[in-house]
Structures are given as C-alpha cells and as structure tokens.
N, C-alpha and C positions, 0 to 999 in steps of 0.2 A: 704647574708644570706648564700653563699658561707665564708667568712668568716666567721660566725658565727658557720656552718657545719664543717665546719674542724674544729675548735676549743674545740668541742660539742665529735668528735670519741675520743673514746678511757680515755677521761678526768682520767677515775677513776685504768685506768686498770694497770698506773704501779705505781712499789711502793715510796714514794715520797724520793725526793732529797735531798741533802745534804738544802738545803736554805729553804728546805717546813721542815723539820727540825723542824727548827729556828722559822721560823711560825711557829707551831705547840704549840713546849718549851711557845710561849708568850700566844695562844689560853690557853693553858690548866691554865693559872698562876690563880689565884683568884682573883678577880678588886679590893681588895686590895692592897696586892700585888704586881698591872699588873701595873700599872706608871708607879715607882717606877726601874720595870724589867727594861719594854721599853726604859724610857732614858736614860736609858747603852750604850742602840742602837747607833748603825752612823747610820739606816736607819732611817724616817719619821714616827710619829708615826701614822696617821692621818691609812693608809693603816691597823695595827696591831688592829684601836678600829674597821674600820666597818667591816673588816677580825670575830672579836672572838664575838660581834654584832651575826655578819652574823649565827658565827655556834654552838653557845648561841643557835640562834632560827631553825634552820635545825639540825644539829645533828655536831657532829668533825666523819669524813671518805676525807678518797684520793678526791673521785672523790665530794663532798660537800664546801673541804674544799676551790677547785679552785676554786668556781663560783666564788667570789669575785676577782680575775684577770681576768678571762676569760671572765670579765662582762668589766674590767678597758684596757685591748686587744680591744674587738670590738666594744668598745667607739673609740678607734684612728681610724678607717680605716678612715670612713666620716672626720675627720680631718685632714688625710693625704690627701684627692682627695680637702678638701677644695678653692674653686675658687679664686685666687689671681693675680693682675691685671698681666698683659706682654704677651708675642707674645705666641700664641704656649699653652698656660695655659692652655687647655684639652685635651687637647693626654699630659703632662706631669703631671699633677693632678693624670690624671686619672690613668694612667701606678704606680705612687706614692701609687693610692688605691689599687688598685688591686695588688702587692706587699705589701702593711698593710693586703690585705685579703688575703692571702698563707700561712703567715708568723708566724708558730706557735709557734713561743720560743720569 
C-alpha cells in the first residue's frame, strides 16, 4: 500500500519528460500507421500497445498516460520480495520489497 500511495502522489504534476514525450508520440499515431512506427523503435511494442489502448479508453493527459507504467511498477513490489530458498531469506527479501516500494523512479 505504501508503494501504491507513493506512486500516486503528484503523478500528473510534472510535465512530460523526454521519454514520455516519445511515448506520447506513439499514442497519438492512428492505428493504421502505428505498428510500422512502433517497430522502428528499439523498445518492445507491448508497452506501447497497452498504453495506446489505455489512453484511447481513458484519454491522454500526463496523469492518465503514466498509469500503465505505475501499475507495472506496483506489480514489481511483491515480485521483489518473493520467497526464495536460502538462509535469512525473510529479512533479505522483505528489505528488497521495501526498497521497491519506496522507489518512485
């Protein structure tokens, strides 16, 4: 819950950063030319596809545009604290989960 709260604080307050403006460019391209444009990028098109569907459903604003990345970031919190075999695993992985929770970038 701490990780979710920290990620939502001032989510739409800052203007778009360089990489976000690049994502915005991919979000406003019409679907008929979208795949060709995205395939020229060095990033996997899965995030762009999810973000495009999301923003077409909800609208394009800095706050709304950041939500898919926020949800992926929140999903990493429990994954970082996953139980793995080994001594002292509870403390070690609990610390990893807390570090992931308070990391906002």
